[in-house]
N, C-alpha and C positions, 0 to 999 in steps of 0.2 A: 885571574878571569873573573870580571865585573862580578859579587853577585851581592841582593839586598832584597830583601824575605821580610816579611810579618803577617800576621793575625792576632785578633784578640783572641780568646780558648771564648765562646759565643754561651757553654755547658756554665762557664764560671760568671759570667754574668744572669747568663735563668740563675744561679743561687742567691744571687745580689738579691735576686727582686721574692725571691722565697721566705729570704734571712734562714736559707737553710741549706748543708751541705748536699747533697744527693751523690748516692750508689748510683751513676747512670748504667752499669752494668751491666744492673737490678730490674731495669726499668726493658719493658718487653718489647719498645719504640719507641727508646729515648728522642731522636729526633722529633716526633710528632709528640709529644709531651713540652721539646723545648718550645717546640712550634706557640702552644698550648698557652705558656707564661710567656711570654712575647708579642702575643700578637700576632703573627706573621706566619708566610704560606712557609715552612718547611723549605721545600726549595729557598729559598728566597734568606734564609741565615744564610747558608753555605755558599750563595751568589758572591762572586768578588768584585761584581760590580753594581754591588750595594754597597752605600755607605756599612756594612758591618760590621764586614772583619776585619778593614779597615776605612779610618775616616777621614785616617789626612793624604788618602791617593783615592785618584780615577785612575779607572781603562780602559779604555774602549778597544771597539771591538776587533781588534790586531794585538790587545798585549801590550799596548804601547803606554807605561805607565804614566803618571800624571800629579808630583806634584801638589797639593792645594797649599794654600794660607789657609791662617786659621780665621781670617772671617768665610772662607768663601768655603769652606772643611766646616760648620757651625751653621750653614749654613742651606749648606745639603743637607747637612744630619736631622735639623728641623724642616725642614722641605717633607723628609722620609722619613719622621716620626709624625711626623702631624698625619697622615695620610693611615696610620695605623688605625681601628676601629679604636674607639675612647670606652671605657667600662664607668660605669657609677654604683657599681652594687662590686661587693668584694662575690670575688671569684674565687670557687671553690674547687681545686683541679684533682684531686687526694686528699685520701685522708691523710693532712699534720702539710696539708701543701695547700693554704690559699692566700690569693692575693686581695690586697688591701688597692681602692680605687687612689690613697697614697700613698702607696707602695710601688702601686705601677708608673707613680710618676719617675722616681727614682730609673725605669728604661734610660727612660729622655735622657735623662739628670747624669746619668754615669754615660750612655753614647757620647754625647757632650763633652763629659770629663777628660772623654781619650783624645778631642783636635785640640790638647792648650797645647803648647811651641812649647818651646827652650824659655827657661824663665833664665834671673841674672844666677848668672856666678855665688855671688854674696846675697841669693835671697830665700828665704824658706819657702817650699812653698810650700801652699796653704790652701786643696782642694775644697772646695763644695763639699758639705752631706760626705764629709771623711774627719776622722781623727787619729791620732800618729798615738799609739800601746805597746806594748808588750804581750804577745799575746802567750807564749808560755820557755820553754826547754828549748837551745840551740840547736841540741840534739839528743833523742829516744835513745838510738847506737846511729851503729856509724850508717854511714853517707850509703844512699841505695839504687838503686836504675829506677825505680818506678816514685821515691821518692818527687822528686821537682813534679807539682803541678800546671800549669801558666792562668794565670788570671786575667781577666777583660785590661790587657795590656798586648799592643802587641812588638812583643818582642821575642817570640815565639825559637830564635832562632840561638837568644840566649839561656830560654832555660831549653833546649834540646842540646847544646854541647854544653850545659850541665852534667844531664845526662845521661851522658854520654863520657864523661870526663867520671860520674861516678859510680861506672859500665865501668866503664874500658882501666881505670884507674883509682880504683874504690876508697885509696887512704891519701889523698892528692889534698880533697876539699879538706882532712882532718888536717892535715899540715901544713895551710897555707893561711888556716885560722890560728892569731896569737893574741892573746889575754895585752889589754893594752892596759898602761898605770892607773891612769882616770879611772875606771869602769874600779866594780864591788860587786859582789860575790849579788846581793838587789838590782845592783845595775849597769851591770855587765859592759865592754867597750868592746867591740872585738876592732882588729884588725888584719885588714884583706887585701891582699898584695897582688896586681895584675902586671903584664908585661904591656908595652904600648906597641900597637904592629907584632905584635905576636913574638919581639927579641927579643932583649938586654936587659938591662937590670929591671930586678921589677917596682912599682911604684905600691907606695902604697895609702889604706887613705883607712882612717876610724871611724865606725858604724857604731849607736846603739842596737838593740834590740827593738826599739820603739818601728813600729809599721806603721802606714796607711790602713787603717777598715775602716769599713762603714760604722756610721756616727750610729750612738744608741746600740747597737744590734750587734756591735764588733766584729759583722760579718767580713767573714775575706775578699780583699779586692781584685789585688795581687797575687802574685805568686804565693805559694801555701805545700805546705809536704802531706802527704800520704798518709802519712801515721799523722793521728791528735796530735794535738799541745803541744810538738816540734816543727822548730821556725824555720830553719838553716836557707832552704828557699829563698824566703821572702830578707833575711838579712841579707845574701848573697845579693841576690838581684836590687839592695838598694845601695851593697855601696857599687855595687857594675853602676848603677845610675848618678850614682855621685861622682863617682871617679870619670865614666862616660862627660858628665859636665862641669866637671869638676869643680860643683857645689862647694864651698867651705862651711856651709850650718848645715848640720845632722838630721834636713831636711828636703834631701833631693829629687828635686823633677821627674818624676816619672816615665814620663807622653812625651817625654826629650826623648827616652829608647829604642824606641818602637821602630823598627826597623835597623837591619844590617847581613852583617856574614855570616856563617852558622863555623863555618870553616874557621874562619879570624876570632872567633869568640869562645872556637876552643881552644886556641894559639896561646891567647890572654890570658887564658889560662892555669895550660902548664906548659906555657911558652915551646915553639918548637919550626922544626919545617913544615908548610905551607901545602897540599899536593891539589890541587884539583881535576877532579874530570868529565866532559861533557861528554854527557848523558849519549846523545845524537848523535856524537862522532868517534864512542867508543861502542867496541864489539859487543854481545849481551857478555859470549866469553869474560873478554877482559873486564868489566862488568866484576862478576864474581870471585875473579883469581885476583884480581883487585879490594878486596875485601876479604877476600883470604888469608892475602899478603900482610895484612893489617891485624890479625886471629893468631890461636892459640887456642885447637879443641875446638875453636868452631868460634866460642868470644870473642873481640874487638880486645886488642892489648893498646892498639894504638885509637882515642877518640878521634869519631869519625860517626858525620850528618851528614842527607840527605834531604834536597830542597825539590817544589815541582814549580814547572811554568806558572809567568801568573795569571794566565789563563789556559784552558786545555787544550791541547792540540788539537788537531784532527787525526780522529779516525778513536778520539776518545770520548770516556762521559764521566768527567770526575763526584760526579752527584752520585750518580750508581755506584759509579767505584768503591765509595766513600772515600776520597783523597782529596786534600784541601787543597785550592792555589793559592799560590802566592807566601807557601809553609815549609815550612823547617819539620826534620823529621832526627830521630838519632837510630844512627845504625849502626847497633848488637854484631852484629855477625852474620853466619852463614849456616848453611842450612843444604837437603841432604832428602826426598821424600817422593817413592814414588817413581827413582829413574831420573825426577826431577829436580834444578836449580834454584834455592830462595834466599834470596836474602832478608835476615829478619833484620825490621824496624819500630819504632817504639814515638806513639805519636806526642808531642809534651802536653797537651791537652789530656790523657791520664785517665781517654777514653776515645770511641770515635774512632774506630783502629778500620782500614782501611778489606773488605770483603771481594774482587775481583782478584779471582788468581791466591787464592791462601788457601793455607793447610788447614785441618783443626788443629785438635790435643796440646801436648807441651811440643817442648823444645829444649833438646838436653847442652848442655854448655860448662864447660869449664870455671867455676866460680874459683880460683885464688886457688883454696888446696878439694876439692870435691864437684865435682859431678851436680849440678843443677838443675831440676827441672823447671824450667819455663813456661808459666800455663799462655796461652797463643788465644790470641783475640777475648782479651781483656787487660787492663789498667793500659789498654795502649796497646797495646804489644800484635803484633802479627807480622808472618812470616810468606812472604812475595813473592812467588817467580819472578824471577829474575828476568826472564822477557817481558813479564809486564812491565815492572820495576822500569826496564830503558825504557817503553811510550809513555810510562804518566811521568817518570822524575825526569827534571829536569838537570840538575848533577848530583856528584859525591863526592867526598873529601876525604880527606884524612889529613892529619897532625903528629908526626916524629916528632 
């Protein structure tokens, strides 16, 4: 199955503008607050036909995807950004959230930086308004499902895969990282292994803990961890970018990895056989059975991911359901509630959980040696009726 999805996390873009991490789940109307920060109608933010979620592609009314050249992507973005209302005074959004006219320009700069094409394999990537620094410790504790938070880069497929692997096989992330002899305690170098096409022998790359962040404020631009001062998702994203672009420097081109196959990304992390299911040609019961076959005590033990259509199919309302088009999600397991069958998923944005036919409360799943109570409708995690999942999602896959 040919799968290629990828959108940025617009909430990460909003945090870049205000230069502050925000707990979006604690805001009464996070979409409205994000729209206020970006100076956009909130429906426009999540409309895949606009260049916000992925400036490198253009999607027509039939859902067909056209890959844009750098020049076309830049031109389209500049036109879209130029149509936004401009301000000449500091905007006070809420206590602690201020946007100055200077910061406002970062919206355009960040949008435009995502339209950069692949750099030479031997060239260090030096994006404007960013610098490479070490933001903290690799691990604060073990790799956890909610740790990876996607940034302002269209690699949702990889971040969803990273979260799925951390959930299904919690020790893989720890075991795939090895210290390099080139590093030391003050400047560690990590040796990370990936599998080409998800098979064969591992291929190793070495990276430092320096990642690209906003200049001056050092705000996160790309993937980060939910845990403060923990950087393993950021370093894994950097290693993946270096490996995918075959870059020989310690400063790989990030925008080059926008868009990809989340099932393949899982296989590149853990190696294994890939299975894809098309939701349109699979019954509701078979989809639920497929998730259960890859689970133990409700929790996936094989990495699983799902993805949406490039544009919402007839009879669905992505905006109303808070489902994002052309986007990848982690599949965490299965659920039963009120006589209904559910599939549990996570949005790699770490927020913006779906709301249609989802259930409240907590979900119980067996985590290694104990039963964990996982809060639903928080950190992007939600439990959706399988029948609704079939309609709103394009496919699901696993790696065994």
